[in-house]
N, C-alpha and C positions, 0 to 999 in steps of 0.2 A: 636345694635342701628345703624340704615342705615348712619347715616352722621358721624360718630365717628371714631377713628383711627380704631376701631375694623371692620370694614365694610367698602366696596367700596361704592363711591358716584360718580353717571354719573348724574350731575341734568341739563340734557339736555331734553326740552320738546317733547314728541311724540304723535303723534296722531293715534294712532291703528297700528296694522300690515299690514293694508291695505295702511296705508300712509307711513311706510314704507316700502312696495314693491315699491311706487312710487317714495321713493329717497326721502321724505319729513321728512326729519331726524330731523329738526330744527324748525317744525312748518312751515307749507306752508305759503311761503310769501303773506300778504296782503298790503304790503307798496309800490307796484311799482313793474314794470320789467324792470327798465333799468339800463344796464350793466353798470360798472365802466370804466374810462379811464384813461389813462395818458401818459406819455412820451413814452412808449413801454417796450421791454425786459428789464430788470434786474437782477441780481443776486448777491448773497454774502455767506459767509460760516460764520456761528455764532455758539458760543457756549453760549453767553449771549448778552447784547447789550453793545454797546462799553462804555468805561471809562466816556464819556461827558453826560451817561443820567443824565437828570434833571428833578427832579420831582418838579410838580408845588406847590408853596407854597398858602397861604390862598386867595380867591377871592373870588366872588359871584358865578361863574361856577365851583369851586374847591369843592368838598367835600372829607373829611378823609376818607380814606381807610383803616380799621383796618383788619389783620389775626390775630386772637388768639383762646383761648379755648371757645369762643362761650358766650351764654346768661348766665346769672347766674347759672340758672339752670343744664346748660349741664357741664358748667367750673367746678360746685362744685361736679361732678358726677365721678364715676370711669371710664367715656368714655368722654373725652373732644372731642372739634372738631379739625381737622387736614385740614389745606388746606383750611378753607371757608373764604373768604373774606366780610367783613361787612361795612355797612353805615348807618347814622341815616336818618331817614324819617318822616316827618310831614303829617299827614291825617288832612284835615279840611272838617267839613260839609259846601258843596257848598252853597254860600251867606252868610257864617258867618264864618267870620275870627278869631272870638273868640272861637269858638268851635274846639279844635284841639288837637292832642296828637302827642307826638314825640316818637317813637320807634327806641332804638338802635339795632343793631346785625341784620339788614337786608341785606340777602345775595344779594351779586352781581353777576347776570350771564349773560353772553354775547351770551347765546342759547336758553333763553326763552323771555316770553314776559310779560309785565305787573306787577303792585304792588299785591302782596299776603299778607297777615297778618294772622299770628295764631290765632286764637279767644282766647287762654290762655297767648297770649305774654303780657308780662307787660312793659309799656312805662318808660320813664327816670324817671317819679317820683312814679314808683312802681304800677301803675292801670292797670288793665286788660282794653282792647279795649270797651270802653263805649259810643261813639259816637252816635248819632241817624242820621246813614247816609241812604239817601235815596235809596231803591231799584231799581236796573235796569229793567226795564219793556220791555218785549217783544214789537217790532214795530208792528205797525197796519198792516204791509205788510207781517207779518209772521204768521203762525197758532198759536193758543193760544195768540192772542194780549192781552198785557195789564198784563198779568202774569209775576211775580218775574223770573229772569233767576238765573240760578245754572250752575255749570262748575266742570268739572272732569279734572280736570289738571293731566296730564300722564306724567310721567318722567320717564327716563330708570330705576329707581331704585324704582318707585313705585307711588302711586297716593294721590292726596290731591282734596277732595271733599268741596264745597261750595258754598253760594250764591254768587252771585255778587250785590256791591251796588255802589254808585258812590261817589267820593270824589275829592277834590281839594288836589294836592299832591306836596309837597317841599321837594327839596334835597338841602341843602346848600342856594344858594341865587337864586336857580331857580324854578319857580314855574308854575304848567300848567295852560295855557289859560284858559283851560275848565274844568270841573268836568269830570273825566272819571271812566271807570268801576273798580273796585277793588274788589277782590276774599278775603271774610274773609272763612279760611280754618278751618274746624271742629267747625263752628257755631253749638251751642247746639241743636238748635232749628231742624236744618237739620241732624237730626241723623238718618234717612233710606238711606244708601248711595246705589243708584242702582246697580243692579246685574252685567249689562256690564259696569261699572266705575271699579266696584272690579279687574274683570278678564280682562281688556283693555290691561294692559302690565303684569306688576309684582302685583302680589295680596298681596301689601304690602301697608298698609295704613300709610300715613304720615301726622296726622292731628293733631297731638301735638307738643309743641315746644322740647320735648325731642326727638321725632320721627324726625322731621324735621331737629334739628340743628342750628335751626335758628329762630329769632322772625318773619321772614316772608323772603319773597325775591322778589328784584326787577329786571324783566328780561329786560334788555335793547340791546336787540340783533337787528340783521340787517333788521329787518322789523318794521312795525307797530304795526300790529295785528299777534295775536298767529297763525291763519289758514286760515285767508283771505276769499276768494270765496270758498274754500274747505267747511267750515263749513256754510258758508250762502247758498249755493246751494245744500248741500245734500249730496256731491261726496264724503263724506266718512262716514262709518256706523259702531258703532254710532258715532254722531256727537261730542260729549264730551260737547255739551251747551244743556241744560233742560230747559223746562218752569214748572213750581211747582204751580198747583193749590191751593194745601198745602204745608208748607216745607215738609212734610213728603210723599209727593205726586209728584213726579218728573218725566216728561216724555221727550223721546229724543227729539230734537226738531233742526231747522236750527234757524240760527243767522245772523241778519246783520252784516257786517263788523265793523259799527260804535259802535256796542254794545259790539264786543269783547273784551277781555283783552286786555289792548292797552299798548303799549311800552310809560312811560310817557314824555320820553326824547324828541319825536316828539312833545311835545306841550312845550317846555321850549324854552325861549328865544336861548339859543343855541342848534339847534334841530337837526343837520345833525348827531350827533354819538356820540361818547364817546372815551376817552381814560383810559385804566387802566395801573396805574403806580406804581410799586411796585420796591424797591432796591432788591440787591440779598440776599440770604440767606447764612449763615455760613456752611460749608460742616456738620456739625453735626447738624442743624437745629436750631430754634428759638422759645422762649415761645410767641414772638410777633413780627411783622411787622408793620410799616406804612409807607403809600403810599397816594395816590391820584385818585379819580375818577374825571376827568375833563369830562366837557360837552361841545360840538362842537368841529367840526375839521374845523382850518383856521377861525375861526370867532371872536377870541380873540389873544391877543399877547402872551397868555400862552398856545395855543393849536395849534400850528402851525404843520404842517405835516414833514417840513424840508426834511431831504434824508431817510426817511423812506421808505423801499420798498413796495410797494401797489400789494395786492394778488386779483385781482378780483373774485369775488364769485358768485356761481351760481345764477343767478336774480330769481329761482323759489324757491331754497331749501336753498340760503346761505352756500353753501357746496365750499370747496377747496378741492386741491387734494395734496396727501401725497405719495412719492415713500418710500417703506421700505422692507428690504428683498427683494428686487429685485419684491415687487407687487406695483402697482400703486392704490391708495385706494381715489376713488373719492367722497367719502362722509366725508372727514374729515372737522375739524372745530378747531379752537380756541375757546376754552372754559373756562370762568372763574367759571363757576359753578360745573366743574368736579375737584376732589380735587387730581389728580393725570394724569399723563399718562395712556392712555387707547389703546391698541394694543395688536396684538395677535403673541406672540412668544413662540413657543412649547421649544424652548431651555431653557427658564428661568423656573426654578422650582416655582410653587405656593406656598404661604403659606399653611401649613397643617390647616385641619380642626382643630376648638377647640385650635388654637393657639392665636385667638384673632386677628386676622389679615386676616382672609378668603376676598376672592375677591383680592387681592393684589400677586403682585409677590415677593419672598423672595429669590434672588438668593444664591446660595451655596457658591459662591465665595466672598459675602457680598457685590459685586455691580458689576454692568456691565457697561461699555462704549458703546454706539450706536452712530448711526448717521442715520437722515434721511431727505429727501430734500421736503420741504415745497415748492408748487406751486400754481399758480391760477389756476381756474377751466378751463377745457379744452373752447376753444373760448372765452374767457373773454379776453378783448381789454387791460387791464392792465396783464402783464405777469408775475411778479415777481417771484422769485424762489430763495430759501435760502438754505444752506446745515446747519443743526442744529445738533449739537453735544450734548447729554444730557446723563445723567447717571440713571440707575435704582438700589436704593440702598435696603437694606433689612430692612424694618420698625421693626422687632423685635429688632433691634437694637437702636430704637429711647430710647430718656430719658423720663422719664413720663411728663415732660413740654413741651416736642416739640409741637406746635400746628403750625409752618410753618417748611416745610420741600421741598427741589427742587428735590427729587431722588424718590419721592412715585410714583407707578406704577403699573399698573394691566392689565388681558384681556378684551377683549370686550367683553360684552354679546353675547348669541348666536343670538338673534334678529337681533341686528344692525351688527353682522358679516357677515349676509348673506343679507345685505341692499346693495352692491355693494362696501363693504370695507371701514373700519372707522380707522381713526385714530384721537384719542380724545386728543386734546394737553389743558389738564387742566391747572389747576391755577399754577401749577409746571414750565410751559412755561413761565407764565408771571412775575417769580421774575426775576429781573436786567432787564426789558425790559418795555418800555412804547408801549402798544399795541391796536392800534385804531381800533375801529367797525363802519365803516360807514352805515347808515340806507337806505335801498333801495329807489331811488326816490328822495333822498336827494342831493343837490349839495354840493360839497366840492371844493377846489381850483386845485384837482387833477382829477375832474369827478364826476360821479353821484355814489352813494351805490349802489348795495351792496360791501362792500370790508372790509379785513382787510389790516392792514398795521403794521409794525414794523421794 
């Protein structure tokens, strides 16, 4: 299963090999193009956050963030999830606050965009998605106006297909100010997956909870929409958006920015970004970890940026830079949706086939201590730089109960490796840190997003 301990997860949304070649590794930004600004150059050395790390307590802009073995259907299987962070999310029929369902184990991903729910997910009352959500219909200025929209969400580890509906989204005490597009993955009526969707990245369907490793995903990355003008203007082929004359007859199409999968945080009261806050994990891992997903940066008393270093991100791609083993990897990201560090190092042994850990590193020495330098993007006005020490462990030594480990790592896939150099700082990086993601074009006390800070 793609998202379990036995196989690597890189939950970063992609938009075709063409988009990769363009450097659009995290979804081409649709939320503005202002670069961040701060007081200038800064640097630090870091192996974890300082001993003064504070995790936000309960508040309307704070959601409980849990890393555990996953939804019941995953947790009770032989392949529980590892290093996936989840929150509860409520979806309501627009205009009817009494028609709602709350789903737990929705994965939090700082490198994708929009809420996506699995059709076979069960809510906190044990019911599958049963709301009569209105279909998102193609705008009048686009081809096939009035037809329902569907999307092929292409992640680095597979694809997810399904229609776009509209819903009001609530997380903790934050509610979208309007109905936003929500994808329903694996909707039974949409059983005919377009061939170009199946072959767009990895021909690996992720259309059930068991395959996806979560009841859904909430993309809270550094842009508002997942591919912006690229998908609106048809600058990428296929567009990954489709109009459907019937649920089984869907055609590639362009789609206006406002109808694309939408980062719901941009429509919350605390709308300029998020903070992922997780405590450190013991050396031998943990069966669960509890932290916080905080909405807003500098908007409340509990989300001040303080003395965190600011790393300006590329205004088109959201990427920053990492220097590792003498290479400068300019398409690097801080990515809560990946379940490990992902980078290429031929000196580290990869796990053997059929070991249950394919796609990860299994050092022959049991563990390897490494260091890399995280830096702002070239040309960004926020020029943070930090030397980060980290460890790569051997997942074959994991206890069966481990769901959180800070030393899981693996190589970058071929497509990403050829895209200008990638170091994916996954959820392993987040343990023991408060990591900020500022949305492009949104104002914060240290300047406009996109940027990351820790």
